[in-house]
Wavefront OBJ file of the C-alpha trace (Angstrom):
o trace
v -23.039 141.909 93.810
v -22.861 144.989 91.633
v -22.941 148.542 93.025
v -24.490 151.216 90.840
v -25.183 154.906 91.321
v -28.745 155.940 90.560
v -30.660 159.221 90.986
v -31.810 159.633 94.568
v -35.347 160.239 93.339
v -35.537 156.658 92.022
v -35.170 155.168 95.531
v -38.591 154.443 97.047
v -39.051 154.356 100.818
v -40.971 151.364 102.143
v -44.208 152.849 103.438
v -44.635 150.237 106.169
v -41.077 150.377 107.495
v -41.423 149.322 111.172
v -38.136 150.872 112.252
v -38.046 154.543 113.276
v -34.534 155.871 112.685
v -35.132 159.626 112.880
v -32.587 160.115 115.639
v -29.917 158.305 113.619
v -30.192 160.483 110.512
v -27.914 163.203 111.834
v -25.266 160.634 112.822
v -25.307 159.004 109.394
v -25.320 162.398 107.695
v -22.189 163.313 109.625
v -20.596 159.980 108.696
v -21.278 160.393 104.975
v -19.955 163.931 105.070
v -16.766 162.807 106.845
v -16.053 159.461 105.200
v -18.130 159.344 102.027
v -21.027 157.031 101.122
v -19.417 153.684 101.972
v -22.480 151.522 102.594
v -24.861 151.194 99.632
v -28.648 151.177 99.910
v -30.296 147.803 99.257
v -33.329 147.857 96.922
v -35.786 145.206 95.823
v -36.632 144.634 92.169
v -39.091 147.550 92.274
v -36.526 149.986 93.756
v -38.257 149.879 97.161
v -35.744 150.102 99.998
v -34.967 146.850 101.782
v -32.244 148.354 103.968
v -30.942 151.900 104.022
v -33.798 154.269 104.886
v -31.570 156.263 107.228
v -28.813 156.531 104.616
v -31.332 157.802 102.080
v -32.674 160.517 104.400
v -29.132 161.559 105.320
v -28.232 161.779 101.627
v -31.254 164.009 101.012
v -30.207 166.346 103.819
v -26.734 166.555 102.302
v -28.214 167.478 98.936
v -26.835 164.448 97.092
v -28.338 163.750 93.675
v -27.110 160.153 93.344
v -26.598 157.311 95.814
v -24.883 153.899 95.560
v -27.289 150.962 95.549
v -27.411 147.198 95.117
v -30.476 145.124 94.249
v -31.782 142.169 96.207
v -33.812 141.076 93.190
v -33.175 137.412 93.915
v -35.464 137.535 96.982
v -39.220 137.005 96.885
v -41.608 139.401 98.650
v -41.739 137.437 101.917
v -37.956 137.121 102.015
v -37.577 140.875 101.495
v -39.901 141.606 104.429
v -38.060 139.125 106.642
v -34.659 140.468 105.637
v -35.764 144.065 106.298
v -36.807 143.207 109.869
v -33.751 141.037 110.502
v -31.408 143.781 109.314
v -32.730 146.110 112.009
v -33.313 143.507 114.718
v -29.832 141.991 114.506
v -28.295 145.219 115.831
v -30.063 144.735 119.153
v -28.047 141.591 119.862
v -24.702 143.307 119.508
v -22.889 144.510 122.621
v -19.755 146.599 122.977
v -16.507 145.255 124.328
v -15.770 148.336 126.455
v -12.038 147.680 126.719
v -11.660 147.488 122.944
v -13.950 150.429 122.149
v -12.083 152.611 124.652
v -8.773 151.557 123.093
v -10.178 152.572 119.707
v -11.349 155.899 121.148
v -7.842 156.682 122.384
v -6.443 156.094 118.882
v -9.038 158.062 116.905
v -8.014 161.597 117.797
v -9.964 164.388 116.130
v -12.412 161.954 114.494
v -13.829 160.899 117.871
v -17.034 162.859 117.398
v -17.632 161.126 114.051
v -18.100 157.690 115.623
v -21.835 158.075 116.188
v -21.406 158.128 119.970
v -22.737 161.181 121.767
v -20.475 163.385 123.883
v -21.957 161.975 127.100
v -21.523 158.379 125.896
v -17.874 159.010 125.013
v -17.226 160.726 128.333
v -18.930 157.932 130.255
v -17.144 155.096 128.471
v -13.699 156.638 128.789
v -14.172 157.705 132.379
v -15.855 154.514 133.595
v -13.320 152.260 131.924
v -10.280 154.156 133.190
v -11.593 154.246 136.742
v -12.377 150.529 136.734
v -9.012 149.725 135.212
v -7.202 151.623 137.945
v -9.602 150.383 140.662
v -10.769 153.902 141.481
v -14.082 154.610 143.144
v -16.217 157.401 141.701
v -19.866 157.896 142.552
v -22.559 158.381 139.940
v -25.292 160.132 141.888
v -26.326 163.772 142.114
v -26.677 165.483 145.478
v -28.252 168.884 145.961
v -26.422 171.259 148.332
v -29.566 173.361 148.695
v -31.254 170.519 150.581
v -28.680 170.491 153.428
v -30.086 167.155 154.561
v -27.497 166.875 157.339
v -28.473 170.244 158.831
v -24.879 171.492 158.843
v -24.233 174.954 160.237
v -21.288 177.293 159.948
v -18.607 176.321 162.445
v -19.551 172.632 162.588
v -16.698 170.137 162.514
v -17.223 166.905 160.574
v -15.143 163.890 161.631
v -15.172 160.888 159.311
v -14.054 157.492 160.581
v -12.072 159.155 163.363
v -9.524 160.024 160.695
v -10.599 162.811 158.318
v -11.731 166.274 159.402
v -13.709 168.945 157.581
v -14.789 172.238 159.072
v -17.639 174.365 157.776
v -15.910 177.706 157.775
v -13.941 180.358 155.927
v -10.398 179.654 154.741
v -9.646 183.370 155.047
v -9.944 183.049 158.827
v -6.667 181.726 160.225
v -8.494 180.544 163.357
v -10.594 178.225 161.179
v -7.475 176.506 159.853
v -5.942 176.460 163.324
v -9.000 174.711 164.752
v -9.048 172.254 161.849
v -5.362 171.290 161.974
v -5.126 171.227 165.793
v -1.331 170.990 165.809
v -1.112 168.826 162.688
v 1.015 169.739 159.663
v 0.037 169.572 155.989
v 2.054 167.410 153.583
v 0.135 168.319 150.431
v -2.550 170.797 149.407
v -4.790 169.783 146.492
v -7.505 172.274 145.701
v -9.432 174.101 143.005
v -9.890 177.766 143.956
v -12.877 179.795 142.737
v -12.403 181.203 139.230
v -14.201 184.521 139.939
v -16.445 183.969 136.923
v -19.844 184.430 138.597
v -20.238 180.664 138.953
v -22.658 179.592 141.663
v -20.774 178.074 144.623
v -23.529 178.072 147.227
v -23.109 181.053 149.548
v -19.734 182.107 148.084
v -19.743 185.324 146.051
v -17.875 184.526 142.833
v -17.992 187.903 141.128
v -15.724 190.004 143.321
v -13.654 192.951 142.273
v -10.401 191.441 141.025
v -8.373 193.189 143.721
v -10.627 191.822 146.446
v -10.466 188.351 144.914
v -6.669 188.366 144.745
v -6.384 189.687 148.313
v -8.696 186.919 149.564
v -6.786 184.184 147.755
v -3.445 185.564 148.962
v -4.682 185.571 152.545
v -5.792 181.940 152.259
v -2.440 180.845 150.860
v -0.746 182.788 153.651
v -2.880 181.046 156.267
v -1.983 177.645 154.839
v 1.714 178.530 154.827
v 1.769 178.456 158.616
v 0.641 174.811 158.650
v 2.466 173.206 155.704
v 5.702 171.291 156.122
v 8.758 172.757 154.440
v 9.565 171.357 151.043
v 6.026 170.089 150.465
v 3.719 170.884 147.555
v 0.538 172.736 146.661
v -1.416 171.664 143.547
v -3.848 174.320 142.316
v -6.391 173.496 139.622
v -6.856 176.892 137.964
v -9.485 176.683 135.271
v -9.575 180.111 133.714
v -7.621 180.250 130.462
v -9.519 182.895 128.552
v -9.651 186.697 128.574
v -9.712 189.325 129.683
v -7.655 188.063 132.639
v -4.808 185.562 132.730
v -5.745 184.140 136.102
v -2.888 181.632 136.325
v -0.410 184.499 135.989
v -2.120 186.298 138.865
v -1.810 183.148 140.939
v 1.923 183.045 140.219
v 2.171 186.490 141.795
v 0.112 185.393 144.822
v 2.232 182.318 145.431
v 5.501 184.172 144.999
v 4.404 186.760 147.577
v 3.564 183.972 150.038
v 7.000 182.317 149.645
v 5.991 179.394 147.466
v 8.373 178.369 144.677
v 6.950 177.486 141.268
v 7.621 173.864 140.346
v 5.652 172.784 137.246
v 2.481 173.365 135.282
v 0.375 170.331 134.465
v -2.181 170.741 131.680
v -5.411 168.841 132.111
v -6.600 168.076 128.573
v -10.268 167.319 128.349
v -11.769 164.965 125.733
v -13.188 166.344 122.517
v -16.701 165.639 123.717
v -16.435 168.069 126.612
v -15.450 171.162 124.619
v -17.816 173.553 122.933
v -17.545 175.169 119.536
v -16.679 178.858 119.348
v -17.655 181.706 117.090
v -14.841 180.642 114.748
v -16.872 177.713 113.400
v -19.680 180.064 112.405
v -17.399 182.852 111.192
v -14.222 181.348 109.683
v -12.591 184.696 109.024
v -9.482 186.453 110.311
v -9.936 188.175 113.678
v -12.834 185.836 114.479
v -10.455 183.066 115.511
v -11.180 181.944 119.070
v -9.665 178.563 120.000
v -11.657 176.034 121.956
v -10.617 175.808 125.598
v -9.651 172.148 125.966
v -7.353 172.440 128.967
v -7.187 173.570 132.552
v -3.972 174.329 134.401
v -2.774 172.506 137.490
v -0.045 174.770 138.842
v 2.298 173.113 141.322
v 4.287 175.059 143.904
v 6.684 174.007 146.638
v 6.824 175.640 150.041
v 10.330 176.780 150.944
v 12.291 173.995 149.241
v 15.345 173.267 151.366
v 17.527 172.652 148.329
v 15.960 174.400 145.304
v 18.891 173.376 143.091
v 17.646 169.772 143.267
v 14.045 170.499 142.288
v 14.468 169.134 138.769
v 15.446 165.810 140.299
v 11.980 165.615 141.899
v 13.451 165.202 145.395
v 10.326 165.675 147.504
v 11.550 164.230 150.780
v 14.445 165.214 152.983
v 17.840 163.703 152.369
v 18.859 161.010 154.826
v 15.457 159.352 155.092
v 16.959 156.027 154.256
v 16.088 153.436 151.629
v 12.650 153.802 150.078
v 10.074 151.060 150.627
v 9.163 149.420 147.310
v 5.535 149.225 148.421
v 5.436 153.021 148.301
v 6.384 153.230 144.644
v 4.066 155.118 142.321
v 1.895 152.536 140.511
v 3.205 151.656 137.066
v -0.206 152.127 135.479
v -0.176 155.742 136.698
v 3.324 156.488 135.469
v 2.606 155.045 132.042
v -0.398 157.258 131.524
v 0.654 160.457 133.297
v 4.426 160.611 132.912
v 4.250 163.893 131.010
v 2.834 167.275 131.955
v -0.309 166.821 129.827
v -2.901 164.744 131.650
v -5.724 163.565 129.426
v -8.637 162.684 131.662
v -12.388 162.850 131.774
v -14.484 165.622 133.199
v -16.809 164.796 136.084
v -20.125 164.176 134.324
v -22.423 162.944 137.065
v -22.272 165.768 139.572
v -22.559 168.514 136.995
v -26.275 168.894 137.602
v -25.757 170.353 141.072
v -22.098 171.322 141.321
v -20.962 174.157 139.094
v -17.304 173.202 138.796
v -16.611 169.567 139.623
v -13.228 168.102 138.754
v -12.615 164.402 138.103
v -11.441 162.246 140.968
v -8.444 161.228 138.854
v -7.008 164.731 139.229
v -6.529 164.733 143.026
v -5.631 161.017 142.913
v -2.695 161.763 140.629
v -1.475 164.660 142.744
v -1.758 162.695 145.987
v 0.067 159.647 144.641
v 2.823 161.712 143.051
v 3.519 163.908 146.073
v 2.679 161.981 149.275
v 3.120 158.664 151.012
v 0.541 156.662 152.943
v -0.701 158.161 156.232
v 0.421 161.664 155.331
v -1.882 164.676 155.542
v -3.711 166.105 152.537
v -5.620 169.381 152.666
v -8.239 171.043 150.459
v -9.257 174.576 151.447
v -12.167 174.618 148.950
v -13.632 171.154 149.461
v -16.828 171.628 147.436
v -18.598 168.289 147.049
v -15.736 166.253 148.530
v -13.963 164.704 145.533
v -10.512 165.252 147.035
v -11.695 163.648 150.296
v -12.739 160.433 148.546
v -9.474 160.383 146.590
v -7.464 160.835 149.790
v -9.246 158.026 151.617
v -8.764 155.573 148.760
v -5.036 156.239 148.917
v -4.878 155.757 152.711
v -3.937 159.312 153.586
v -5.609 161.643 156.107
v -7.751 164.500 154.907
v -8.270 167.977 156.281
v -10.735 170.249 154.524
v -12.511 173.591 154.724
v -15.833 174.300 153.030
v -17.659 177.597 153.395
v -21.147 176.475 152.399
v -23.153 174.303 154.856
v -25.096 172.754 151.964
v -21.921 171.447 150.363
v -20.760 170.137 153.741
v -23.980 168.155 153.810
v -23.256 166.838 150.303
v -19.791 165.746 151.463
v -21.347 163.588 154.182
v -23.906 162.099 151.785
v -21.271 161.279 149.186
v -19.018 159.695 151.772
v -21.884 157.563 153.094
v -22.527 156.367 149.576
v -18.812 155.653 149.146
v -18.595 153.849 152.518
v -22.015 152.736 153.666
v -20.979 151.843 157.228
v -18.599 154.744 157.818
v -18.802 156.351 161.254
v -19.358 160.080 160.808
v -19.707 162.570 163.647
v -20.722 166.199 163.454
v -19.341 168.350 166.240
v -21.741 171.267 166.576
v -19.996 174.585 167.016
v -22.180 175.809 169.907
v -21.997 172.693 172.139
v -19.076 170.564 171.071
v -18.500 169.057 174.508
v -22.035 167.589 174.528
v -22.286 166.208 171.001
v -18.775 164.746 170.906
v -17.103 163.046 173.859
v -13.640 164.086 172.797
v -12.599 167.736 172.554
v -11.154 168.617 169.101
v -8.263 170.323 170.854
v -7.118 166.901 172.092
v -6.565 165.602 168.565
v -7.876 162.553 166.779
v -6.694 159.084 167.580
v -4.126 157.855 165.103
v -2.925 161.273 163.912
v 0.788 161.992 163.912
v 1.993 164.909 165.987
v 4.400 166.790 163.727
l 1 2 3 4 5 6 7 8 9 10 11 12 13 14 15 16 17 18 19 20 21 22 23 24 25 26 27 28 29 30 31 32 33 34 35 36 37 38 39 40 41 42 43 44 45 46 47 48 49 50 51 52 53 54 55 56 57 58 59 60 61 62 63 64 65 66 67 68 69 70 71 72 73 74 75 76 77 78 79 80 81 82 83 84 85 86 87 88 89 90 91 92 93 94 95 96 97 98 99 100 101 102 103 104 105 106 107 108 109 110 111 112 113 114 115 116 117 118 119 120 121 122 123 124 125 126 127 128 129 130 131 132 133 134 135 136 137 138 139 140 141 142 143 144 145 146 147 148 149 150 151 152 153 154 155 156 157 158 159 160 161 162 163 164 165 166 167 168 169 170 171 172 173 174 175 176 177 178 179 180 181 182 183 184 185 186 187 188 189 190 191 192 193 194 195 196 197 198 199 200 201 202 203 204 205 206 207 208 209 210 211 212 213 214 215 216 217 218 219 220 221 222 223 224 225 226 227 228 229 230 231 232 233 234 235 236 237 238 239 240 241 242 243 244 245 246 247 248 249 250 251 252 253 254 255 256 257 258 259 260 261 262 263 264 265 266 267 268 269 270 271 272 273 274 275 276 277 278 279 280 281 282 283 284 285 286 287 288 289 290 291 292 293 294 295 296 297 298 299 300 301 302 303 304 305 306 307 308 309 310 311 312 313 314 315 316 317 318 319 320 321 322 323 324 325 326 327 328 329 330 331 332 333 334 335 336 337 338 339 340 341 342 343 344 345 346 347 348 349 350 351 352 353 354 355 356 357 358 359 360 361 362 363 364 365 366 367 368 369 370 371 372 373 374 375 376 377 378 379 380 381 382 383 384 385 386 387 388 389 390 391 392 393 394 395 396 397 398 399 400 401 402 403 404 405 406 407 408 409 410 411 412 413 414 415 416 417 418 419 420 421 422 423 424 425 426 427 428 429 430 431 432 433 434 435 436 437 438 439 440 441 442 443 444 445 446 447 448 449 450 451
C-alpha cells in the first residue's frame, strides 16, 4: 500500500454515492486542522473516490491543494461498489463502551472538542456515566413552571413522605422560615441565591438595584441564622464571576455582617463543552482579552464556630461526641474525585429548557455528604426546581425548603413524583390547613428530632 499526494482537483467524487455526510464535514475539517491529514482517501483506478468523500470536502474547505491518497486498483467495479457501501455501513454496527470513552474524555483535556462529539453529547456521556457510577438519581425530563399543574398558591405547605417540607413563600419573611422549621434546627444550608443578572426566575425580580439586592440577601441570611445550629455550615453556589460586580466579594460582606465565618471556596469547574467563546477568539489583540468563564464559586461559611482555631482540622461536630460510626464515613469514591477545592462536574443539561439556572445534583450531594450525617436537617432557601431536595432524600437526610414561585413549587412536586412514583405528598393549603391536613403543622412531623 503506497500513499501518494496528488492535486485535490484530480480526485473525482462518485456521483452515485449513497451516503450523505454533509453534517460530518465540519467535524472532519476540524480534525484535519488539529491533527493533520492522517487518513488517506481511497481511489479506484480512474481516480473516483471509493472511500473519503467527507475528507475531500473538508480538505476543500480548508483550502488544501494536495491530499494523500491510495489506490484500490486491484478491485473490479463490483468490488469497488460493495466496498464503498461496506465502508459506510460497518460504522453502524459499532457501539461505544461508555466507561472507556468517558475515561478517555477525562484524559484528553483541551482537545475534548476535537473528538467529533458535540457539546451536548460530551456533557451527557460524562454526566450520565458519573451519576450511574456513584448510584445517583437524576431525572431527564423538562417541567414547565408556568403550567403550575399542582395549583400551588403562595403560603401553601408541601409535605413529602411525612419527612420533607417546602413552603411556597418569601425567605425574606422570618415568619415564613419560622412556620417551615416549626421548632426544628438546621444542620446545613445548601443553596444557590439569585445572581441579579435579569435571569427569569418565575415571579422573582432579578434585576434589582444592587443595594436592594444586597439588603434582601442579608435579611435572608439573618433569618436563617436564628434557626441554624452553632458550628454548622452554609454552602452558597454563587455563579457571577464577571464584571462589573464581584458578587462573591459582596457575599463575603453579607455573611460577615450576619456572624458567619468564612471557611473555604470551592470552584466548580465546568466541562469545555459548556463554555462559550468570547470576543477574544474573534479579536486576538491586547485589551480584547476576555477569559471564558469556566467556573462558579461555592463559598462555604460556618455559623459561630465554637473553636475557630480548629477549623483547618475540619472539625464539624462538637468535641466529646464519642467514636465515629464507620458507616457514616464519606464514600471513598467521593473523596477520590473531590478531595481538592476544584470540583469538575457536569452542568444540568436536561432542565435547562425551563429553568434558567439549574445546578447539577452532584453539587448539593457533595456538600450534604461532606457536612452532614444521616437524619440531619438540610435547608435550601431558594429551592427552584428541587434539585437539592432530591439530593437530600437520596442521602437519607430531612429537607426544609422555601420557594417563592408557585409554578416552581409545582415543578418540585412533579419532579419528586417522577423520582419516587409512589411517594405520599400532601399540600397544606394556607387558607384552610386544618381541613386539608389532619395534623396541624405547629405539632411537627412524625420522625423529626426536636433540637
